[in-house]
C-alpha positions in Angstrom: -72.7 200.3 1.1 -74.0 198.5 4.4 -71.6 196.6 5.7 -71.6 194.6 9.1 -68.8 195.0 11.6 -68.8 193.7 15.0 -72.6 192.9 14.4 -73.1 196.4 13.9 -74.3 197.6 10.3 -72.7 201.0 8.9 -73.5 202.7 5.8 -70.3 203.3 4.7 -68.8 204.7 1.0 -65.0 204.9 0.1 -65.1 208.6 0.3 -65.8 208.5 4.2 -63.2 205.9 4.7 -60.7 208.0 2.8 -61.5 211.2 4.7 -61.5 209.4 8.2 -58.2 208.0 7.5 -56.7 211.2 6.1 -54.4 212.7 8.5 -53.8 209.3 10.5 -50.4 208.1 10.7 -50.2 204.3 9.8 -49.1 202.0 12.5 -46.8 199.5 12.0 -48.1 196.2 9.9 -48.3 193.3 11.8 -51.5 191.4 10.3 -53.8 192.3 7.5 -53.6 195.6 5.9 -55.7 198.1 3.7 -54.2 200.4 1.1 -55.9 203.5 1.1 -54.7 206.1 -1.2 -50.6 206.0 -1.0 -50.5 204.7 2.4 -50.8 201.0 4.0 -53.1 200.6 7.3 -53.2 198.0 9.4 -57.1 196.5 9.2 -57.8 196.9 12.8 -56.6 200.6 12.6 -58.9 201.4 9.8 -61.7 199.3 11.8 -61.3 201.4 15.0 -60.9 204.6 12.9 -64.0 204.3 10.8 -66.4 202.5 13.5 -65.1 204.4 16.7 -65.2 200.6 18.2 -62.5 198.9 20.3 -60.1 197.0 18.1 -61.1 193.8 20.5 -65.0 194.0 19.4 -64.1 193.1 15.5 -61.5 191.2 13.5 -59.7 192.0 10.3 -61.4 189.9 8.4 -64.6 191.7 9.2 -62.8 195.2 8.0 -61.1 193.6 4.9 -64.0 192.1 3.6 -65.7 195.4 4.2 -63.3 197.4 2.7 -62.6 194.8 -0.4 -66.6 195.6 -1.2 -65.9 199.5 -0.9 -62.8 199.2 -3.5 -59.9 199.2 -1.5 -57.0 196.8 -2.0 -56.4 194.7 1.0 -52.9 192.5 1.5 -52.7 189.4 4.0 -50.7 189.3 7.2 -47.2 189.6 6.3 -44.6 186.3 6.5 -43.7 185.8 10.1 -40.1 185.4 10.7 -38.8 182.1 12.9 -37.1 183.4 16.1 -33.8 183.1 17.1 -34.1 179.7 19.3 -36.3 178.0 16.8 -33.5 178.5 14.1 -30.8 177.6 16.7 -32.5 174.3 17.4 -32.8 173.6 13.7 -29.2 173.9 13.2 -28.4 171.9 15.9 -30.8 169.1 15.2 -29.6 169.1 11.5 -26.1 168.7 12.3 -24.1 165.5 13.5 -23.1 165.7 17.1 -19.3 166.1 17.6 -17.4 163.2 19.0 
């Protein structure tokens, strides 16, 4: 199937993607991800391995669209936890002042 990633056309098959990712250790998931076999890979990692392009040249959205069309399951970015500083400020603002 023809996929456009970083303004370049790639003729990819699900088998080619699976073969390219075999033996590659998944990086920690911080954004959108792609399920390939029993592993969950960051979309940017899959794009870099499959296209051999720099990760800055394409978006995770481009990769997830292409991988979805090829039949892979894609997941959105995991929710981001609030930082300690924000939680502390929320607690201070929510509590009445002593005095």
